[in-house]
C-alpha positions as CSV (number, residue, x, y, z in Angstrom):
1,M,11.9,-1.0,-19.9
2,V,15.6,-1.4,-20.5
3,N,16.7,-5.0,-19.9
4,K,19.9,-4.9,-17.9
5,I,21.8,-7.0,-15.4
6,P,20.3,-6.5,-12.0
7,Y,22.9,-4.0,-10.8
8,F,23.3,-0.3,-11.3
9,E,25.9,2.2,-10.0
10,Y,25.2,4.9,-7.4
11,S,28.1,6.9,-6.1
12,K,30.6,4.4,-7.8
13,K,29.1,1.5,-5.9
14,K,26.8,-1.3,-7.1
15,I,23.2,-1.5,-6.1
16,Y,21.4,-4.8,-6.6
17,Y,17.7,-5.4,-7.4
18,E,15.5,-8.4,-8.1
19,I,13.1,-8.1,-11.1
20,N,10.2,-10.0,-12.5
21,E,9.7,-8.4,-15.9
22,S,6.5,-8.1,-18.0
23,K,5.5,-6.7,-21.3
24,S,3.6,-3.8,-19.6
25,D,4.8,-0.3,-19.0
26,G,3.6,-0.5,-15.4
27,T,6.1,-0.9,-12.6
28,I,5.9,-1.6,-8.8
29,I,9.1,-0.9,-6.9
30,F,9.3,-2.8,-3.5
31,I,11.4,-1.2,-0.8
32,H,12.4,-3.3,2.3
33,G,12.5,-2.3,5.9
34,S,15.2,-2.0,8.6
35,G,17.7,-4.8,8.6
36,E,16.1,-6.5,5.7
37,Y,16.8,-6.8,2.0
38,S,14.8,-7.9,-1.1
39,F,14.2,-11.4,0.3
40,V,11.1,-10.1,2.1
41,W,9.3,-9.4,-1.2
42,E,9.9,-12.9,-2.6
43,P,6.3,-13.9,-2.2
44,Q,5.2,-10.8,-4.2
45,L,7.8,-11.1,-7.0
46,K,7.1,-14.8,-7.5
47,N,3.4,-15.0,-6.9
48,L,1.8,-11.6,-7.6
49,D,-0.2,-12.3,-10.8
50,M,0.0,-8.9,-12.6
51,D,1.1,-7.7,-16.0
52,M,3.6,-5.3,-14.5
53,D,7.3,-5.1,-13.9
54,L,7.9,-6.1,-10.2
55,I,11.2,-4.8,-8.8
56,A,12.6,-5.3,-5.3
57,I,15.8,-3.3,-4.4
58,D,18.5,-4.0,-2.0
59,L,19.2,-0.6,-0.3
60,P,22.9,0.3,0.2
61,S,24.7,-2.0,2.6
62,H,21.9,-4.5,2.4
63,G,21.7,-7.9,0.7
64,K,23.9,-8.0,-2.5
65,S,24.4,-4.2,-2.7
66,D,27.8,-2.7,-1.9
67,K,28.6,-1.4,1.5
68,F,28.4,2.4,2.2
69,E,30.2,4.1,5.0
70,K,27.3,6.5,5.7
71,L,23.6,5.7,5.5
72,D,20.7,8.2,5.7
73,L,17.2,8.6,4.3
74,N,18.4,10.9,1.5
75,I,20.8,8.3,0.2
76,Y,18.0,5.7,0.2
77,V,15.7,8.0,-1.7
78,E,18.4,8.9,-4.2
79,V,19.1,5.2,-4.9
80,V,15.5,4.6,-5.7
81,Q,15.6,7.6,-8.1
82,K,18.8,6.3,-9.7
83,L,17.0,2.9,-10.2
84,I,14.1,4.6,-12.0
85,E,16.5,6.6,-14.2
86,E,18.6,3.5,-15.1
87,L,15.6,1.4,-16.1
88,E,13.9,4.4,-17.8
89,I,10.8,4.1,-15.8
90,K,8.5,7.1,-16.4
91,K,6.3,6.5,-13.3
92,A,6.0,3.8,-10.7
93,V,3.9,2.5,-7.8
94,L,6.2,2.5,-4.7
95,C,5.5,-0.2,-2.1
96,G,7.5,0.3,1.1
97,H,7.6,-1.8,4.3
98,S,8.3,0.0,7.6
99,L,11.6,1.9,6.8
100,G,10.8,1.3,3.2
101,G,7.5,3.1,3.7
102,A,9.5,6.1,5.0
103,V,11.6,6.0,1.9
104,A,8.5,5.8,-0.3
105,Q,6.9,8.7,1.4
106,Q,10.0,10.9,1.2
107,F,10.5,9.9,-2.4
108,Y,7.0,11.0,-3.2
109,F,7.6,14.4,-1.5
110,D,10.9,14.9,-3.5
111,H,9.8,13.4,-6.8
112,P,5.9,13.5,-7.0
113,E,6.0,13.5,-10.8
114,R,7.6,10.0,-10.8
115,V,4.9,8.4,-8.5
116,V,1.6,7.1,-9.8
117,G,0.6,5.4,-6.5
118,L,1.8,4.4,-3.0
119,I,1.5,1.2,-1.1
120,L,2.4,1.9,2.6
121,C,2.9,-1.4,4.3
122,S,3.4,-1.7,8.1
123,T,4.7,1.9,8.4
124,G,3.9,5.4,9.6
125,A,4.3,9.1,9.0
126,K,6.3,9.1,12.2
127,L,8.4,6.1,13.2
128,R,9.7,6.4,16.8
129,V,11.9,3.4,17.8
130,L,12.1,1.9,21.3
131,P,15.4,2.9,22.9
132,V,16.1,-0.8,23.7
133,I,16.1,-1.6,20.0
134,L,18.6,1.2,19.3
135,E,20.7,-0.1,22.2
136,N,20.6,-3.7,21.3
137,T,21.3,-3.2,17.6
138,L,24.5,-1.4,18.6
139,H,25.7,-3.3,21.6
140,N,23.8,-6.6,22.0
141,F,22.9,-7.8,18.5
142,N,22.3,-11.4,19.5
143,T,19.7,-10.1,22.0
144,F,18.1,-8.1,19.3
145,L,17.9,-11.1,17.0
146,N,16.4,-13.2,19.7
147,N,13.7,-10.6,20.2
148,V,12.9,-10.1,16.5
149,P,10.2,-12.8,16.3
150,V,8.2,-11.2,19.2
151,G,8.3,-7.7,17.5
152,A,8.1,-8.6,13.9
153,F,5.4,-11.3,13.8
154,Y,2.0,-12.3,15.0
155,R,2.4,-14.9,17.8
156,K,0.8,-17.7,15.9
157,T,2.8,-17.2,12.7
158,K,4.6,-20.4,11.7
159,E,7.9,-20.8,13.4
160,E,9.7,-21.7,10.2
161,I,8.7,-18.3,8.8
162,K,10.1,-16.6,11.8
163,R,13.3,-18.6,11.8
164,A,14.0,-18.0,8.1
165,Y,13.4,-14.2,8.6
166,V,15.8,-14.0,11.6
167,E,18.4,-16.0,9.6
168,E,18.3,-13.4,6.8
169,V,18.3,-10.4,9.1
170,S,21.4,-11.8,10.9
171,K,23.4,-11.4,7.6
172,I,23.1,-7.6,7.8
173,E,25.8,-5.8,9.7
174,P,24.7,-4.7,13.2
175,Q,25.7,-1.1,12.5
176,V,23.6,-1.0,9.3
177,V,20.6,-2.3,11.2
178,H,21.2,0.3,13.9
179,D,21.5,3.1,11.3
180,D,18.2,1.9,9.7
181,F,16.4,2.2,13.0
182,K,18.0,5.6,13.7
183,I,16.6,6.8,10.3
184,C,13.2,5.6,11.4
185,D,13.5,7.2,14.8
186,N,14.2,10.6,13.1
187,F,11.5,10.3,10.5
188,D,8.5,12.6,10.9
189,V,6.4,13.8,8.0
190,M,3.0,14.0,9.7
191,D,2.5,17.6,8.6
192,K,3.0,16.6,4.9
193,I,0.7,13.6,4.6
194,D,-2.4,15.6,3.6
195,S,-0.5,16.8,0.5
196,I,-0.3,13.2,-0.9
197,N,-2.6,13.3,-4.0
198,V,-1.9,9.9,-5.6
199,P,-3.9,6.8,-4.8
200,C,-2.6,5.1,-1.7
201,L,-3.1,1.6,-0.4
202,V,-2.4,1.3,3.4
203,L,-1.7,-2.3,4.6
204,V,-1.2,-3.3,8.3
205,G,-1.5,-6.4,10.3
206,N,-4.0,-6.3,13.1
207,A,-1.3,-7.6,15.5
208,D,1.5,-5.2,14.5
209,K,3.4,-4.2,17.6
210,L,6.0,-2.0,15.9
211,T,3.7,0.2,13.7
212,P,0.2,-0.3,15.2
213,V,-3.0,0.0,13.3
214,K,-3.5,3.6,14.5
215,Y,-0.5,4.6,12.4
216,S,-2.2,3.3,9.3
217,K,-5.5,4.9,10.3
218,F,-3.8,8.2,10.3
219,F,-2.9,7.7,6.7
220,D,-6.4,6.7,5.8
221,D,-7.9,9.6,7.6
222,T,-5.5,12.1,6.1
223,I,-4.9,11.0,2.6
224,E,-7.9,11.8,0.3
225,N,-7.6,8.9,-2.1
226,S,-6.6,6.1,0.3
227,T,-7.7,2.5,0.9
228,L,-7.0,0.9,4.3
229,K,-6.7,-2.9,4.5
230,V,-6.2,-4.4,8.0
231,I,-5.0,-8.0,7.6
232,E,-6.1,-10.4,10.4
233,D,-3.7,-12.7,12.2
234,A,-0.6,-10.8,10.9
235,G,2.0,-8.7,12.6
236,H,4.7,-6.3,11.3
237,S,5.9,-8.7,8.6
238,L,2.5,-9.3,6.9
239,M,3.9,-9.7,3.4
240,L,5.6,-12.9,4.7
241,E,2.9,-13.9,7.1
242,K,-0.1,-13.4,4.8
243,P,1.4,-13.2,1.3
244,D,-1.8,-14.2,-0.5
245,H,-3.8,-11.5,1.4
246,V,-1.2,-8.9,0.6
247,N,-1.0,-9.9,-3.1
248,K,-4.7,-9.8,-3.5
249,A,-4.9,-6.4,-1.9
250,I,-2.2,-5.0,-4.1
251,K,-3.7,-6.5,-7.3
252,N,-7.2,-5.1,-6.5
253,F,-5.7,-1.7,-5.6
254,V,-3.7,-1.4,-8.8
255,Q,-6.6,-2.6,-11.0
256,K,-9.1,-0.2,-9.5
257,K,-7.1,2.9,-8.6
258,I,-4.0,3.1,-10.9
259,K,-5.0,4.5,-14.3
260,N,-1.8,5.6,-16.1
261,F,1.9,5.1,-16.1
């Protein structure tokens, strides 16, 4: 892999990424969800004990990436493709959370030759969003933020984890969060899922209210080479709620299922 500063240019704007480099050719690219940025993958980049390059991207208008006037799924997919080109990655495992899972799926359909495996985390093949979320992200952002812990976490998850998450989400512009959820609301690839022919790990919290377990079971029932892992006592943000369980599942999946990069 080319060793560069953690920015690259897309459409004359800077896109930021976090990277934990290794001496291996293997790469996992982590893609965050709506209103998030690479911070959600910190437990994976810091603690996932694997001889692979671990990369977490800040999508446009998120985190340290430059702001874009227009956001859509195609732009997010193209940014991931640009990252792969810039770092001269031949093939990668894509790990996407929620909206990031939609990006990972669409990237696979557009560039299957670049994907050696998928990790679909708290996501779905169709991601309808409650109208109240779309309304609040646009007109009542503080109300949205106040309700985030209820939707994004298992009720017994530690309060400090919830507070830290909300604090980071509050840094994202309300319009950007709204646009993210609109992208989710318009996402529907249910008729394409049976064409996925790379190994796929499906992760979901048993208490996920936003993308319930049935969404993940659809993946597992439809994708031929899939592994479903339901994580107990976790909600929608399982990589923060149960990082050790998530890391173990990812490591086992890659070691057993991913053969060549």
